[in-house]
PDB file of N, CA, C and O in Angstrom:
ATOM      1  N   MET A   1       0.844  -1.166   0.000  1.00  0.00           N
ATOM      2  CA  MET A   1       0.000   0.000   0.000  1.00  0.00           C
ATOM      3  C   MET A   1       0.901   1.244   0.000  1.00  0.00           C
ATOM      4  O   MET A   1       1.903   1.300   0.713  1.00  0.00           O
ATOM      5  N   THR A   2       0.530   2.217  -0.798  1.00  0.00           N
ATOM      6  CA  THR A   2       1.356   3.415  -0.879  1.00  0.00           C
ATOM      7  C   THR A   2       1.095   4.339   0.295  1.00  0.00           C
ATOM      8  O   THR A   2       0.061   4.260   0.958  1.00  0.00           O
ATOM      9  N   THR A   3       2.051   5.210   0.531  1.00  0.00           N
ATOM     10  CA  THR A   3       1.911   6.160   1.633  1.00  0.00           C
ATOM     11  C   THR A   3       0.729   7.088   1.407  1.00  0.00           C
ATOM     12  O   THR A   3       0.017   7.416   2.356  1.00  0.00           O
ATOM     13  N   ALA A   4       0.503   7.519   0.167  1.00  0.00           N
ATOM     14  CA  ALA A   4      -0.617   8.415  -0.133  1.00  0.00           C
ATOM     15  C   ALA A   4      -1.945   7.769   0.235  1.00  0.00           C
ATOM     16  O   ALA A   4      -2.829   8.439   0.767  1.00  0.00           O
ATOM     17  N   VAL A   5      -2.100   6.465  -0.044  1.00  0.00           N
ATOM     18  CA  VAL A   5      -3.337   5.772   0.304  1.00  0.00           C
ATOM     19  C   VAL A   5      -3.473   5.674   1.813  1.00  0.00           C
ATOM     20  O   VAL A   5      -4.556   5.885   2.358  1.00  0.00           O
ATOM     21  N   GLN A   6      -2.379   5.354   2.489  1.00  0.00           N
ATOM     22  CA  GLN A   6      -2.420   5.242   3.946  1.00  0.00           C
ATOM     23  C   GLN A   6      -2.805   6.579   4.577  1.00  0.00           C
ATOM     24  O   GLN A   6      -3.574   6.607   5.538  1.00  0.00           O
ATOM     25  N   GLU A   7      -2.283   7.678   4.051  1.00  0.00           N
ATOM     26  CA  GLU A   7      -2.583   8.986   4.628  1.00  0.00           C
ATOM     27  C   GLU A   7      -4.034   9.381   4.406  1.00  0.00           C
ATOM     28  O   GLU A   7      -4.592  10.112   5.224  1.00  0.00           O
ATOM     29  N   SER A   8      -4.668   8.922   3.322  1.00  0.00           N
ATOM     30  CA  SER A   8      -6.043   9.301   3.030  1.00  0.00           C
ATOM     31  C   SER A   8      -7.055   8.469   3.816  1.00  0.00           C
ATOM     32  O   SER A   8      -8.226   8.843   3.889  1.00  0.00           O
ATOM     33  N   GLN A   9      -6.635   7.363   4.398  1.00  0.00           N
ATOM     34  CA  GLN A   9      -7.542   6.522   5.173  1.00  0.00           C
ATOM     35  C   GLN A   9      -7.730   7.096   6.569  1.00  0.00           C
ATOM     36  O   GLN A   9      -6.757   7.452   7.234  1.00  0.00           O
ATOM     37  N   PRO A  10      -8.980   7.188   7.015  1.00  0.00           N
ATOM     38  CA  PRO A  10      -9.182   7.562   8.420  1.00  0.00           C
ATOM     39  C   PRO A  10      -8.552   6.498   9.312  1.00  0.00           C
ATOM     40  O   PRO A  10      -8.664   5.305   9.033  1.00  0.00           O
ATOM     41  N   GLN A  11      -7.906   6.918  10.359  1.00  0.00           N
ATOM     42  CA  GLN A  11      -7.262   5.977  11.270  1.00  0.00           C
ATOM     43  C   GLN A  11      -8.107   5.823  12.535  1.00  0.00           C
ATOM     44  O   GLN A  11      -8.608   6.812  13.071  1.00  0.00           O
ATOM     45  N   PRO A  12      -8.264   4.601  13.007  1.00  0.00           N
ATOM     46  CA  PRO A  12      -9.058   4.390  14.224  1.00  0.00           C
ATOM     47  C   PRO A  12      -8.365   4.977  15.455  1.00  0.00           C
ATOM     48  O   PRO A  12      -7.139   5.043  15.534  1.00  0.00           O
ATOM     49  N   SER A  13      -9.184   5.394  16.400  1.00  0.00           N
ATOM     50  CA  SER A  13      -8.641   5.946  17.647  1.00  0.00           C
ATOM     51  C   SER A  13      -8.538   4.875  18.729  1.00  0.00           C
ATOM     52  O   SER A  13      -7.864   5.067  19.741  1.00  0.00           O
ATOM     53  N   LYS A  14      -9.216   3.739  18.506  1.00  0.00           N
ATOM     54  CA  LYS A  14      -9.239   2.693  19.522  1.00  0.00           C
ATOM     55  C   LYS A  14      -9.577   1.359  18.869  1.00  0.00           C
ATOM     56  O   LYS A  14     -10.272   1.313  17.854  1.00  0.00           O
ATOM     57  N   MET A  15      -9.078   0.266  19.463  1.00  0.00           N
ATOM     58  CA  MET A  15      -9.398  -1.078  19.008  1.00  0.00           C
ATOM     59  C   MET A  15      -9.655  -1.937  20.233  1.00  0.00           C
ATOM     60  O   MET A  15      -8.916  -1.883  21.216  1.00  0.00           O
ATOM     61  N   VAL A  16     -10.724  -2.734  20.158  1.00  0.00           N
ATOM     62  CA  VAL A  16     -11.024  -3.701  21.221  1.00  0.00           C
ATOM     63  C   VAL A  16     -11.289  -5.048  20.570  1.00  0.00           C
ATOM     64  O   VAL A  16     -11.710  -5.115  19.415  1.00  0.00           O
ATOM     65  N   ARG A  17     -11.045  -6.110  21.306  1.00  0.00           N
ATOM     66  CA  ARG A  17     -11.341  -7.464  20.839  1.00  0.00           C
ATOM     67  C   ARG A  17     -12.790  -7.801  21.181  1.00  0.00           C
ATOM     68  O   ARG A  17     -13.290  -7.436  22.246  1.00  0.00           O
ATOM     69  N   ALA A  18     -13.450  -8.496  20.271  1.00  0.00           N
ATOM     70  CA  ALA A  18     -14.830  -8.914  20.505  1.00  0.00           C
ATOM     71  C   ALA A  18     -14.880  -9.940  21.630  1.00  0.00           C
ATOM     72  O   ALA A  18     -13.969 -10.756  21.774  1.00  0.00           O
ATOM     73  N   LYS A  19     -15.933  -9.897  22.417  1.00  0.00           N
ATOM     74  CA  LYS A  19     -16.113 -10.834  23.521  1.00  0.00           C
ATOM     75  C   LYS A  19     -17.232 -11.837  23.242  1.00  0.00           C
ATOM     76  O   LYS A  19     -17.191 -12.969  23.725  1.00  0.00           O
ATOM     77  N   GLU A  20     -18.233 -11.419  22.461  1.00  0.00           N
ATOM     78  CA  GLU A  20     -19.316 -12.321  22.089  1.00  0.00           C
ATOM     79  C   GLU A  20     -19.801 -11.964  20.693  1.00  0.00           C
ATOM     80  O   GLU A  20     -19.637 -10.834  20.233  1.00  0.00           O
ATOM     81  N   TRP A  21     -20.403 -12.947  20.025  1.00  0.00           N
ATOM     82  CA  TRP A  21     -20.840 -12.745  18.650  1.00  0.00           C
ATOM     83  C   TRP A  21     -21.986 -11.747  18.571  1.00  0.00           C
ATOM     84  O   TRP A  21     -22.867 -11.724  19.432  1.00  0.00           O
ATOM     85  N   SER A  22     -21.964 -10.928  17.535  1.00  0.00           N
ATOM     86  CA  SER A  22     -23.050 -10.006  17.205  1.00  0.00           C
ATOM     87  C   SER A  22     -22.955  -9.727  15.706  1.00  0.00           C
ATOM     88  O   SER A  22     -22.011 -10.172  15.054  1.00  0.00           O
ATOM     89  N   ASP A  23     -23.908  -9.008  15.163  1.00  0.00           N
ATOM     90  CA  ASP A  23     -23.848  -8.635  13.749  1.00  0.00           C
ATOM     91  C   ASP A  23     -22.605  -7.794  13.466  1.00  0.00           C
ATOM     92  O   ASP A  23     -21.998  -7.923  12.403  1.00  0.00           O
ATOM     93  N   GLU A  24     -22.225  -6.937  14.410  1.00  0.00           N
ATOM     94  CA  GLU A  24     -21.027  -6.103  14.260  1.00  0.00           C
ATOM     95  C   GLU A  24     -19.763  -6.981  14.180  1.00  0.00           C
ATOM     96  O   GLU A  24     -18.865  -6.707  13.385  1.00  0.00           O
ATOM     97  N   VAL A  25     -19.703  -8.015  14.991  1.00  0.00           N
ATOM     98  CA  VAL A  25     -18.567  -8.940  14.975  1.00  0.00           C
ATOM     99  C   VAL A  25     -18.548  -9.719  13.665  1.00  0.00           C
ATOM    100  O   VAL A  25     -17.485  -9.926  13.079  1.00  0.00           O
ATOM    101  N   GLU A  26     -19.717 -10.151  13.205  1.00  0.00           N
ATOM    102  CA  GLU A  26     -19.800 -10.869  11.928  1.00  0.00           C
ATOM    103  C   GLU A  26     -19.252  -9.995  10.795  1.00  0.00           C
ATOM    104  O   GLU A  26     -18.502 -10.473   9.943  1.00  0.00           O
ATOM    105  N   GLU A  27     -19.624  -8.740  10.791  1.00  0.00           N
ATOM    106  CA  GLU A  27     -19.142  -7.789   9.785  1.00  0.00           C
ATOM    107  C   GLU A  27     -17.616  -7.656   9.851  1.00  0.00           C
ATOM    108  O   GLU A  27     -16.936  -7.733   8.828  1.00  0.00           O
ATOM    109  N   ALA A  28     -17.094  -7.458  11.048  1.00  0.00           N
ATOM    110  CA  ALA A  28     -15.644  -7.321  11.222  1.00  0.00           C
ATOM    111  C   ALA A  28     -14.922  -8.589  10.775  1.00  0.00           C
ATOM    112  O   ALA A  28     -13.886  -8.516  10.114  1.00  0.00           O
ATOM    113  N   TYR A  29     -15.458  -9.731  11.130  1.00  0.00           N
ATOM    114  CA  TYR A  29     -14.862 -11.018  10.758  1.00  0.00           C
ATOM    115  C   TYR A  29     -14.730 -11.143   9.245  1.00  0.00           C
ATOM    116  O   TYR A  29     -13.688 -11.569   8.748  1.00  0.00           O
ATOM    117  N   ARG A  30     -15.753 -10.783   8.525  1.00  0.00           N
ATOM    118  CA  ARG A  30     -15.730 -10.920   7.067  1.00  0.00           C
ATOM    119  C   ARG A  30     -14.720  -9.970   6.430  1.00  0.00           C
ATOM    120  O   ARG A  30     -13.983 -10.371   5.529  1.00  0.00           O
ATOM    121  N   PHE A  31     -14.675  -8.731   6.877  1.00  0.00           N
ATOM    122  CA  PHE A  31     -13.675  -7.797   6.344  1.00  0.00           C
ATOM    123  C   PHE A  31     -12.267  -8.264   6.680  1.00  0.00           C
ATOM    124  O   PHE A  31     -11.386  -8.231   5.820  1.00  0.00           O
ATOM    125  N   GLN A  32     -12.043  -8.696   7.910  1.00  0.00           N
ATOM    126  CA  GLN A  32     -10.700  -9.091   8.332  1.00  0.00           C
ATOM    127  C   GLN A  32     -10.258 -10.384   7.653  1.00  0.00           C
ATOM    128  O   GLN A  32      -9.069 -10.557   7.381  1.00  0.00           O
ATOM    129  N   LEU A  33     -11.174 -11.280   7.379  1.00  0.00           N
ATOM    130  CA  LEU A  33     -10.843 -12.505   6.651  1.00  0.00           C
ATOM    131  C   LEU A  33     -10.333 -12.171   5.243  1.00  0.00           C
ATOM    132  O   LEU A  33      -9.466 -12.863   4.710  1.00  0.00           O
ATOM    133  N   ALA A  34     -10.874 -11.114   4.653  1.00  0.00           N
ATOM    134  CA  ALA A  34     -10.457 -10.691   3.307  1.00  0.00           C
ATOM    135  C   ALA A  34      -9.219  -9.794   3.344  1.00  0.00           C
ATOM    136  O   ALA A  34      -8.722  -9.391   2.292  1.00  0.00           O
ATOM    137  N   GLY A  35      -8.716  -9.477   4.538  1.00  0.00           N
ATOM    138  CA  GLY A  35      -7.472  -8.724   4.654  1.00  0.00           C
ATOM    139  C   GLY A  35      -7.620  -7.246   4.950  1.00  0.00           C
ATOM    140  O   GLY A  35      -6.652  -6.492   4.852  1.00  0.00           O
ATOM    141  N   TYR A  36      -8.820  -6.825   5.309  1.00  0.00           N
ATOM    142  CA  TYR A  36      -9.061  -5.406   5.619  1.00  0.00           C
ATOM    143  C   TYR A  36      -9.350  -5.239   7.101  1.00  0.00           C
ATOM    144  O   TYR A  36      -9.811  -6.166   7.766  1.00  0.00           O
ATOM    145  N   ARG A  37      -9.077  -4.067   7.600  1.00  0.00           N
ATOM    146  CA  ARG A  37      -9.371  -3.752   8.997  1.00  0.00           C
ATOM    147  C   ARG A  37     -10.885  -3.719   9.203  1.00  0.00           C
ATOM    148  O   ARG A  37     -11.405  -4.307  10.152  1.00  0.00           O
ATOM    149  N   ASP A  38     -11.589  -3.024   8.301  1.00  0.00           N
ATOM    150  CA  ASP A  38     -13.035  -2.847   8.421  1.00  0.00           C
ATOM    151  C   ASP A  38     -13.573  -2.221   7.135  1.00  0.00           C
ATOM    152  O   ASP A  38     -12.849  -2.103   6.147  1.00  0.00           O
ATOM    153  N   GLU A  39     -14.837  -1.825   7.152  1.00  0.00           N
ATOM    154  CA  GLU A  39     -15.459  -1.253   5.964  1.00  0.00           C
ATOM    155  C   GLU A  39     -14.815   0.070   5.555  1.00  0.00           C
ATOM    156  O   GLU A  39     -14.734   0.372   4.365  1.00  0.00           O
ATOM    157  N   VAL A  40     -14.363   0.851   6.513  1.00  0.00           N
ATOM    158  CA  VAL A  40     -13.707   2.122   6.206  1.00  0.00           C
ATOM    159  C   VAL A  40     -12.473   1.880   5.340  1.00  0.00           C
ATOM    160  O   VAL A  40     -12.281   2.555   4.328  1.00  0.00           O
ATOM    161  N   GLU A  41     -11.639   0.924   5.732  1.00  0.00           N
ATOM    162  CA  GLU A  41     -10.444   0.628   4.942  1.00  0.00           C
ATOM    163  C   GLU A  41     -10.822   0.039   3.584  1.00  0.00           C
ATOM    164  O   GLU A  41     -10.213   0.383   2.571  1.00  0.00           O
ATOM    165  N   TYR A  42     -11.821  -0.845   3.554  1.00  0.00           N
ATOM    166  CA  TYR A  42     -12.242  -1.459   2.289  1.00  0.00           C
ATOM    167  C   TYR A  42     -12.659  -0.393   1.284  1.00  0.00           C
ATOM    168  O   TYR A  42     -12.218  -0.413   0.135  1.00  0.00           O
ATOM    169  N   LYS A  43     -13.511   0.539   1.714  1.00  0.00           N
ATOM    170  CA  LYS A  43     -13.975   1.604   0.820  1.00  0.00           C
ATOM    171  C   LYS A  43     -12.818   2.477   0.361  1.00  0.00           C
ATOM    172  O   LYS A  43     -12.786   2.910  -0.791  1.00  0.00           O
ATOM    173  N   SER A  44     -11.877   2.738   1.241  1.00  0.00           N
ATOM    174  CA  SER A  44     -10.731   3.573   0.912  1.00  0.00           C
ATOM    175  C   SER A  44      -9.819   2.903  -0.117  1.00  0.00           C
ATOM    176  O   SER A  44      -9.328   3.563  -1.033  1.00  0.00           O
ATOM    177  N   VAL A  45      -9.594   1.613   0.029  1.00  0.00           N
ATOM    178  CA  VAL A  45      -8.692   0.873  -0.857  1.00  0.00           C
ATOM    179  C   VAL A  45      -9.385   0.510  -2.173  1.00  0.00           C
ATOM    180  O   VAL A  45      -8.821   0.716  -3.248  1.00  0.00           O
ATOM    181  N   CYS A  46     -10.598  -0.024  -2.093  1.00  0.00           N
ATOM    182  CA  CYS A  46     -11.284  -0.544  -3.281  1.00  0.00           C
ATOM    183  C   CYS A  46     -12.141   0.495  -3.996  1.00  0.00           C
ATOM    184  O   CYS A  46     -12.537   0.294  -5.144  1.00  0.00           O
ATOM    185  N   LYS A  47     -12.424   1.595  -3.324  1.00  0.00           N
ATOM    186  CA  LYS A  47     -13.295   2.633  -3.893  1.00  0.00           C
ATOM    187  C   LYS A  47     -14.649   2.046  -4.293  1.00  0.00           C
ATOM    188  O   LYS A  47     -15.222   2.430  -5.313  1.00  0.00           O
ATOM    189  N   ALA A  48     -15.150   1.123  -3.493  1.00  0.00           N
ATOM    190  CA  ALA A  48     -16.422   0.462  -3.784  1.00  0.00           C
ATOM    191  C   ALA A  48     -17.099   0.032  -2.485  1.00  0.00           C
ATOM    192  O   ALA A  48     -16.461  -0.091  -1.440  1.00  0.00           O
ATOM    193  N   GLU A  49     -18.398  -0.190  -2.582  1.00  0.00           N
ATOM    194  CA  GLU A  49     -19.170  -0.723  -1.465  1.00  0.00           C
ATOM    195  C   GLU A  49     -19.062  -2.249  -1.480  1.00  0.00           C
ATOM    196  O   GLU A  49     -18.872  -2.852  -2.536  1.00  0.00           O
ATOM    197  N   ALA A  50     -19.183  -2.853  -0.329  1.00  0.00           N
ATOM    198  CA  ALA A  50     -19.228  -4.309  -0.235  1.00  0.00           C
ATOM    199  C   ALA A  50     -20.571  -4.797  -0.772  1.00  0.00           C
ATOM    200  O   ALA A  50     -21.593  -4.142  -0.567  1.00  0.00           O
ATOM    201  N   THR A  51     -20.578  -5.938  -1.455  1.00  0.00           N
ATOM    202  CA  THR A  51     -21.818  -6.550  -1.930  1.00  0.00           C
ATOM    203  C   THR A  51     -22.437  -7.295  -0.753  1.00  0.00           C
ATOM    204  O   THR A  51     -21.756  -8.049  -0.058  1.00  0.00           O
ATOM    205  N   ARG A  52     -23.747  -7.077  -0.531  1.00  0.00           N
ATOM    206  CA  ARG A  52     -24.408  -7.642   0.656  1.00  0.00           C
ATOM    207  C   ARG A  52     -25.599  -8.519   0.282  1.00  0.00           C
ATOM    208  O   ARG A  52     -26.211  -8.353  -0.773  1.00  0.00           O
ATOM    209  N   TRP A  53     -25.911  -9.462   1.181  1.00  0.00           N
ATOM    210  CA  TRP A  53     -27.114 -10.275   1.039  1.00  0.00           C
ATOM    211  C   TRP A  53     -28.309  -9.386   1.333  1.00  0.00           C
ATOM    212  O   TRP A  53     -28.303  -8.677   2.339  1.00  0.00           O
ATOM    213  N   PRO A  54     -29.338  -9.399   0.487  1.00  0.00           N
ATOM    214  CA  PRO A  54     -30.479  -8.495   0.685  1.00  0.00           C
ATOM    215  C   PRO A  54     -31.336  -8.813   1.911  1.00  0.00           C
ATOM    216  O   PRO A  54     -31.935  -7.901   2.481  1.00  0.00           O
ATOM    217  N   HIS A  55     -31.411 -10.069   2.330  1.00  0.00           N
ATOM    218  CA  HIS A  55     -32.318 -10.436   3.425  1.00  0.00           C
ATOM    219  C   HIS A  55     -31.790 -10.072   4.812  1.00  0.00           C
ATOM    220  O   HIS A  55     -32.582  -9.881   5.735  1.00  0.00           O
ATOM    221  N   ASN A  56     -30.469  -9.971   4.980  1.00  0.00           N
ATOM    222  CA  ASN A  56     -29.954  -9.655   6.319  1.00  0.00           C
ATOM    223  C   ASN A  56     -28.839  -8.601   6.326  1.00  0.00           C
ATOM    224  O   ASN A  56     -28.410  -8.168   7.395  1.00  0.00           O
ATOM    225  N   GLY A  57     -28.374  -8.191   5.158  1.00  0.00           N
ATOM    226  CA  GLY A  57     -27.336  -7.160   5.096  1.00  0.00           C
ATOM    227  C   GLY A  57     -25.922  -7.666   5.329  1.00  0.00           C
ATOM    228  O   GLY A  57     -24.978  -6.877   5.290  1.00  0.00           O
ATOM    229  N   TYR A  58     -25.750  -8.964   5.570  1.00  0.00           N
ATOM    230  CA  TYR A  58     -24.395  -9.505   5.739  1.00  0.00           C
ATOM    231  C   TYR A  58     -23.627  -9.376   4.424  1.00  0.00           C
ATOM    232  O   TYR A  58     -24.219  -9.369   3.344  1.00  0.00           O
ATOM    233  N   ILE A  59     -22.335  -9.276   4.528  1.00  0.00           N
ATOM    234  CA  ILE A  59     -21.492  -9.151   3.348  1.00  0.00           C
ATOM    235  C   ILE A  59     -21.552 -10.443   2.542  1.00  0.00           C
ATOM    236  O   ILE A  59     -21.417 -11.540   3.086  1.00  0.00           O
ATOM    237  N   LYS A  60     -21.757 -10.293   1.242  1.00  0.00           N
ATOM    238  CA  LYS A  60     -21.852 -11.429   0.327  1.00  0.00           C
ATOM    239  C   LYS A  60     -20.515 -11.715  -0.345  1.00  0.00           C
ATOM    240  O   LYS A  60     -20.113 -12.873  -0.458  1.00  0.00           O
ATOM    241  N   LYS A  61     -19.815 -10.655  -0.796  1.00  0.00           N
ATOM    242  CA  LYS A  61     -18.494 -10.850  -1.396  1.00  0.00           C
ATOM    243  C   LYS A  61     -17.660  -9.591  -1.237  1.00  0.00           C
ATOM    244  O   LYS A  61     -18.179  -8.476  -1.188  1.00  0.00           O
ATOM    245  N   LEU A  62     -16.348  -9.801  -1.159  1.00  0.00           N
ATOM    246  CA  LEU A  62     -15.368  -8.716  -1.038  1.00  0.00           C
ATOM    247  C   LEU A  62     -14.194  -9.005  -1.954  1.00  0.00           C
ATOM    248  O   LEU A  62     -13.808 -10.158  -2.143  1.00  0.00           O
ATOM    249  N   MET A  63     -13.631  -7.949  -2.520  1.00  0.00           N
ATOM    250  CA  MET A  63     -12.410  -8.108  -3.290  1.00  0.00           C
ATOM    251  C   MET A  63     -11.234  -8.079  -2.318  1.00  0.00           C
ATOM    252  O   MET A  63     -11.082  -7.142  -1.535  1.00  0.00           O
ATOM    253  N   ARG A  64     -10.411  -9.115  -2.381  1.00  0.00           N
ATOM    254  CA  ARG A  64      -9.215  -9.148  -1.544  1.00  0.00           C
ATOM    255  C   ARG A  64      -8.184  -8.188  -2.115  1.00  0.00           C
ATOM    256  O   ARG A  64      -8.329  -7.721  -3.245  1.00  0.00           O
ATOM    257  N   LYS A  65      -7.151  -7.892  -1.350  1.00  0.00           N
ATOM    258  CA  LYS A  65      -6.111  -6.964  -1.801  1.00  0.00           C
ATOM    259  C   LYS A  65      -5.317  -7.507  -2.983  1.00  0.00           C
ATOM    260  O   LYS A  65      -4.688  -6.737  -3.709  1.00  0.00           O
ATOM    261  N   ASP A  66      -5.338  -8.827  -3.185  1.00  0.00           N
ATOM    262  CA  ASP A  66      -4.619  -9.416  -4.324  1.00  0.00           C
ATOM    263  C   ASP A  66      -5.480  -9.472  -5.588  1.00  0.00           C
ATOM    264  O   ASP A  66      -5.050 -10.012  -6.607  1.00  0.00           O
ATOM    265  N   GLY A  67      -6.684  -8.920  -5.527  1.00  0.00           N
ATOM    266  CA  GLY A  67      -7.556  -8.865  -6.689  1.00  0.00           C
ATOM    267  C   GLY A  67      -8.526 -10.027  -6.813  1.00  0.00           C
ATOM    268  O   GLY A  67      -9.438  -9.968  -7.637  1.00  0.00           O
ATOM    269  N   ASN A  68      -8.363 -11.069  -6.033  1.00  0.00           N
ATOM    270  CA  ASN A  68      -9.296 -12.196  -6.035  1.00  0.00           C
ATOM    271  C   ASN A  68     -10.500 -11.859  -5.161  1.00  0.00           C
ATOM    272  O   ASN A  68     -10.481 -10.875  -4.421  1.00  0.00           O
ATOM    273  N   TRP A  69     -11.534 -12.671  -5.249  1.00  0.00           N
ATOM    274  CA  TRP A  69     -12.768 -12.414  -4.497  1.00  0.00           C
ATOM    275  C   TRP A  69     -12.948 -13.409  -3.361  1.00  0.00           C
ATOM    276  O   TRP A  69     -12.561 -14.573  -3.459  1.00  0.00           O
ATOM    277  N   TYR A  70     -13.540 -12.923  -2.293  1.00  0.00           N
ATOM    278  CA  TYR A  70     -13.934 -13.745  -1.152  1.00  0.00           C
ATOM    279  C   TYR A  70     -15.453 -13.789  -1.158  1.00  0.00           C
ATOM    280  O   TYR A  70     -16.094 -12.739  -1.186  1.00  0.00           O
ATOM    281  N   TYR A  71     -16.044 -14.980  -1.134  1.00  0.00           N
ATOM    282  CA  TYR A  71     -17.496 -15.150  -1.124  1.00  0.00           C
ATOM    283  C   TYR A  71     -17.936 -15.708   0.222  1.00  0.00           C
ATOM    284  O   TYR A  71     -17.290 -16.591   0.786  1.00  0.00           O
ATOM    285  N   TYR A  72     -19.051 -15.174   0.728  1.00  0.00           N
ATOM    286  CA  TYR A  72     -19.534 -15.558   2.050  1.00  0.00           C
ATOM    287  C   TYR A  72     -20.950 -16.131   1.968  1.00  0.00           C
ATOM    288  O   TYR A  72     -21.705 -15.821   1.047  1.00  0.00           O
ATOM    289  N   ASN A  73     -21.292 -16.965   2.941  1.00  0.00           N
ATOM    290  CA  ASN A  73     -22.624 -17.556   3.047  1.00  0.00           C
ATOM    291  C   ASN A  73     -23.650 -16.527   3.485  1.00  0.00           C
ATOM    292  O   ASN A  73     -23.304 -15.430   3.925  1.00  0.00           O
ATOM    293  N   LYS A  74     -24.924 -16.898   3.358  1.00  0.00           N
ATOM    294  CA  LYS A  74     -26.023 -16.023   3.766  1.00  0.00           C
ATOM    295  C   LYS A  74     -26.137 -15.907   5.281  1.00  0.00           C
ATOM    296  O   LYS A  74     -26.674 -14.925   5.794  1.00  0.00           O
ATOM    297  N   SER A  75     -25.636 -16.902   5.991  1.00  0.00           N
ATOM    298  CA  SER A  75     -25.793 -16.929   7.445  1.00  0.00           C
ATOM    299  C   SER A  75     -24.447 -16.746   8.148  1.00  0.00           C
ATOM    300  O   SER A  75     -23.412 -16.576   7.505  1.00  0.00           O
ATOM    301  N   ARG A  76     -24.484 -16.786   9.445  1.00  0.00           N
ATOM    302  CA  ARG A  76     -23.295 -16.582  10.280  1.00  0.00           C
ATOM    303  C   ARG A  76     -22.139 -17.470   9.846  1.00  0.00           C
ATOM    304  O   ARG A  76     -22.312 -18.663   9.597  1.00  0.00           O
ATOM    305  N   GLU A  77     -20.955 -16.867   9.760  1.00  0.00           N
ATOM    306  CA  GLU A  77     -19.734 -17.617   9.442  1.00  0.00           C
ATOM    307  C   GLU A  77     -18.707 -17.564  10.575  1.00  0.00           C
ATOM    308  O   GLU A  77     -17.857 -18.448  10.682  1.00  0.00           O
ATOM    309  N   CYS A  78     -18.778 -16.557  11.401  1.00  0.00           N
ATOM    310  CA  CYS A  78     -17.808 -16.382  12.488  1.00  0.00           C
ATOM    311  C   CYS A  78     -18.175 -17.328  13.636  1.00  0.00           C
ATOM    312  O   CYS A  78     -19.168 -17.117  14.332  1.00  0.00           O
ATOM    313  N   SER A  79     -17.366 -18.362  13.822  1.00  0.00           N
ATOM    314  CA  SER A  79     -17.641 -19.325  14.896  1.00  0.00           C
ATOM    315  C   SER A  79     -17.274 -18.726  16.254  1.00  0.00           C
ATOM    316  O   SER A  79     -16.546 -17.736  16.331  1.00  0.00           O
ATOM    317  N   ASP A  80     -17.780 -19.328  17.305  1.00  0.00           N
ATOM    318  CA  ASP A  80     -17.495 -18.836  18.658  1.00  0.00           C
ATOM    319  C   ASP A  80     -15.996 -18.792  18.942  1.00  0.00           C
ATOM    320  O   ASP A  80     -15.526 -17.892  19.638  1.00  0.00           O
ATOM    321  N   LYS A  81     -15.236 -19.761  18.406  1.00  0.00           N
ATOM    322  CA  LYS A  81     -13.792 -19.767  18.665  1.00  0.00           C
ATOM    323  C   LYS A  81     -13.077 -18.614  17.953  1.00  0.00           C
ATOM    324  O   LYS A  81     -11.988 -18.215  18.367  1.00  0.00           O
ATOM    325  N   ASP A  82     -13.683 -18.072  16.880  1.00  0.00           N
ATOM    326  CA  ASP A  82     -13.069 -16.962  16.150  1.00  0.00           C
ATOM    327  C   ASP A  82     -13.470 -15.582  16.669  1.00  0.00           C
ATOM    328  O   ASP A  82     -12.845 -14.583  16.314  1.00  0.00           O
ATOM    329  N   VAL A  83     -14.497 -15.521  17.499  1.00  0.00           N
ATOM    330  CA  VAL A  83     -14.974 -14.230  18.006  1.00  0.00           C
ATOM    331  C   VAL A  83     -13.855 -13.418  18.667  1.00  0.00           C
ATOM    332  O   VAL A  83     -13.713 -12.239  18.344  1.00  0.00           O
ATOM    333  N   PRO A  84     -13.045 -13.995  19.584  1.00  0.00           N
ATOM    334  CA  PRO A  84     -12.000 -13.189  20.234  1.00  0.00           C
ATOM    335  C   PRO A  84     -10.894 -12.712  19.289  1.00  0.00           C
ATOM    336  O   PRO A  84     -10.124 -11.822  19.650  1.00  0.00           O
ATOM    337  N   LYS A  85     -10.802 -13.287  18.089  1.00  0.00           N
ATOM    338  CA  LYS A  85      -9.809 -12.861  17.118  1.00  0.00           C
ATOM    339  C   LYS A  85     -10.243 -11.593  16.389  1.00  0.00           C
ATOM    340  O   LYS A  85      -9.408 -10.903  15.803  1.00  0.00           O
ATOM    341  N   CYS A  86     -11.525 -11.282  16.417  1.00  0.00           N
ATOM    342  CA  CYS A  86     -12.063 -10.118  15.713  1.00  0.00           C
ATOM    343  C   CYS A  86     -11.709  -8.827  16.441  1.00  0.00           C
ATOM    344  O   CYS A  86     -11.863  -8.697  17.655  1.00  0.00           O
ATOM    345  N   LYS A  87     -11.237  -7.895  15.653  1.00  0.00           N
ATOM    346  CA  LYS A  87     -10.908  -6.572  16.184  1.00  0.00           C
ATOM    347  C   LYS A  87     -12.013  -5.597  15.790  1.00  0.00           C
ATOM    348  O   LYS A  87     -12.411  -5.529  14.627  1.00  0.00           O
ATOM    349  N   LEU A  88     -12.501  -4.846  16.772  1.00  0.00           N
ATOM    350  CA  LEU A  88     -13.526  -3.839  16.536  1.00  0.00           C
ATOM    351  C   LEU A  88     -12.895  -2.465  16.697  1.00  0.00           C
ATOM    352  O   LEU A  88     -12.311  -2.164  17.738  1.00  0.00           O
ATOM    353  N   TYR A  89     -13.012  -1.636  15.673  1.00  0.00           N
ATOM    354  CA  TYR A  89     -12.341  -0.332  15.648  1.00  0.00           C
ATOM    355  C   TYR A  89     -13.326   0.797  15.900  1.00  0.00           C
ATOM    356  O   TYR A  89     -14.487   0.741  15.494  1.00  0.00           O
ATOM    357  N   VAL A  90     -12.828   1.827  16.583  1.00  0.00           N
ATOM    358  CA  VAL A  90     -13.607   3.029  16.868  1.00  0.00           C
ATOM    359  C   VAL A  90     -12.878   4.205  16.226  1.00  0.00           C
ATOM    360  O   VAL A  90     -11.658   4.325  16.336  1.00  0.00           O
ATOM    361  N   TYR A  91     -13.635   5.068  15.558  1.00  0.00           N
ATOM    362  CA  TYR A  91     -13.041   6.247  14.895  1.00  0.00           C
ATOM    363  C   TYR A  91     -13.417   7.521  15.602  1.00  0.00           C
ATOM    364  O   TYR A  91     -13.007   8.603  15.183  1.00  0.00           O
TER     365      TYR A  91
END
């Protein structure tokens, strides 16, 4: 990533680890699995919105930083064992 791109991205003021599953954790899990911190970084890098499932708003697919795509199921993918690995950012 170039310095110009890094400077244009809003930087979080705080990060906490998730303690229990929620829709917010599911969202973070999907972005982080694809290599992004969160939706803010994804929009900044890809200049696009994430594709979402219409029935629940969960992310359907994301472009990874290497140009390939990550596809997600309609339902929860973040298992209980992965919840503490999720980072939640505050701006």
